[in-house]
N, C-alpha and C positions, 0 to 999 in steps of 0.2 A: 101615358103618351103625351108629348108636348106638341101642340098644333099652333102654327103661325100662318098668317095669310099675308101675302103681298099683293097690293092692288095698284094698278097703273092708272093714274089720274089723266083724264082727257076732258075736253069741254062737254063731252056727253055724260059724264058721271060725276064731275067735280061738285055739283050741287047736292049730291046724295050721300055725302060722307056720314051724316048723322044716322041715316038708315042703315048704312053698311056697318057702322060701329055696333048698333043695336043687334043686328043679325049675328055678328061675330060673338057678342056677349052671350046671346041666347044659345049659340052652338058650342060654347065652351072654348072658343079660341083664346089663347093666352096672349098673343101679340099680333098687332096689325101694323103692317109697314105700308106707308103711302108714298109713292114716288111718281113724279110727273113723267108723261110720255116723252120719249126721245126718238129721233129718227134713227133708223138702223138698216143696214144692208140686208139683214135677214128677217126683219120684222114686217108686220103688216101696217098699212096706214101711211099717211103723208103729213105734210105740214098743217093740215086742217085739224089734226089731233093734238097739236102742241098747246099746252096750257099757258095762258097768259099769267103774268105776275099778279094781276088783280084776282083772277080765278083761284090762284094758289093761296092768296091772302084770305079769300072768302072761305076756302076749305079749312085753313088753320083756325078761323073764327068758329067754325062749326065744332071743331075738336075742343077748343077752349070752352065753348058754351055747354058742352056735354061732359066736361071733365068730372064734375062732382057725381054725376049719375053713374059713370063707369069706373071711377077711381077704385083701385084695388081689385077690379075684376078683369081688366085687360090693359096691356101696355100698348099704347098707340104711339107710333113714331112716324113723323112726317118730314119730308124734305123742307128745310126752313130757308135755304138760300136761293137766290135767283140763279137760273141756269145760264145766264149771260154774264160774261166777265168784263168788269170795268177796270180791273187792275190785277196785278200778280196775285194778290191775296184771294181773289175770287176763283182762280184757276183750280180745276179739279183734275188731277192727273189720273191716268189709267192705272188701275190697281192690278192689272194682269201680271201674274207670276211674282208679284210682290206680296200680296195677301192671300192669293188663292189661284187655282187654275180650274178650267172647265173641261169636263169630259163629255163630248157630244155622243149622241146615240150610236154613231158609227165607230166609236172608239177614239176619234181624234181628240188630242189634247190641244185646245185652242185658247187664244187670248181671252175670248168671251163667247157666250152663247149667241151673240149678234154677228159673229164672223164665222160662217160655215163654208167649208170648201175653198178657203183661200190659203194656198200653200205657204206664203210668207208669214201668215199669222197662225200657223199650225206647228206645234213643237214635236209632234210624234203621234203614235197610235198605240193605245194600251193593248190592242189585240195582237200587236206584233212586237212590242217591246215592254220591258218592265218599267213601272212608274219611276223607279230610281234612275234607270238609264235615261229616260226622257228628261227627268228633272236636271240631270247633270250634263246633257248634251249641248252642243254649240248653238242649236236652234233657239233656245231660250235666251241666251246672251245676245243673239242677233236681234231678237225682238225687243229685249229690254234696253239694249245699248246699240241701236243702229248707227252706222257711220254718219258722221255729221253732214257729209255731202248729200245724204238722202233727203234731208230737210230742205224746204225751199228757203230762199234768201231771207224772207221776213223772219222765219223761226231761227235760222242760223245766227242772225245778228241780234236776236232778242235775249236780254239778260235773264228772262224767265224760263228759257228752254230747259234748264236742269230741273225746274219745278214741274212744269206741265208736260214735258216731252212731246209737245205739239197736240196734246189733248186726245180726243176720242177717234180712233181709227174707224170704228163702225159708222159713225155719222158721216165721215168724209168719203167712205166707200159708197154710201147711199147717194151722196150728192155728186159722185163721179169726179171728185177732185183728188189731187195728190194726197194719199193717206198720211204723208209726212208733211203736209202743208198746214196752214193755220186752221185751227179749229174754228168752225163758223160761229161758235158762241163767244169767241174772243173779240175784244174791242179792236184788234189789229186786222181782223178778217175783212177783206174787201171784195167778197164774191158778189156778182150780180144776182139779184133776187135771193139774197140770203134769207132763208125762212126764219132764222132766229132773230135777226135784226128787224124783220118786217112784221113779225108775229103779232105784237100788241096793236100795231096800227091796223092790220087786216081784221083782227077780231073786233075792234071798235066799230067797224063799218058794217058788221053783220047784223 
C-alpha cells in the first residue's frame, strides 16, 4: 500500500514542518505534499490563514535542513513559487478537466472540490449519467472555453488570457466577485481590500 499525505500550510503550522516530516517518516508515509492555504468558496478559514512569502521560505528552509535525515525515506514536495503573479510567467491556470476532474460525495462532477453546488461549474452527476457521457457533453466545453464576453474587460483585453483563463474560480466566488474577473493574485487585480495583495503587510504587523 502506498501512502501519501497532503498538508495545507497556514501561519498556524508553517513553523512545524520538521516535526511533520519526522512523524510521516515514523508512520511509513512515502510522500508528503505541502501546499499553502488558499481562499475557497467551499473551504473553512479566511485571509488570516494565508501564508506569507517569508513563512513559505522558512518552511522550505526546514525541508532543506532535514534533507539528509530523511533522504531515501520520504519524498517531500513543497510549493516553491509565490502565489501572487507579477507577470504572465507566474500565472497558474486552473487544471479542471484538463488534467483531472473531481467527483463530489453527491455524485456531481465539478471543476474542483472547492466549488460545490454551483451549476455553472458542474459538468454532470455520475449517479444519473455515465462518466463517458459527462466527459463528452457540452457542459465541460462551456467551462473550459466560456464565451469571451463572460470575462470582464481587464481579462478580455489581456494577452495572458489564453494562459490563465482568468485564474481560480473558487477564490473569486469566495470574494464575491465576478468568477470570470481578474484573479486576486494577479498583478492586474484592483479589488478593494484584496487579501492577496495585503497579506504580507498585514502579517508583518501582527
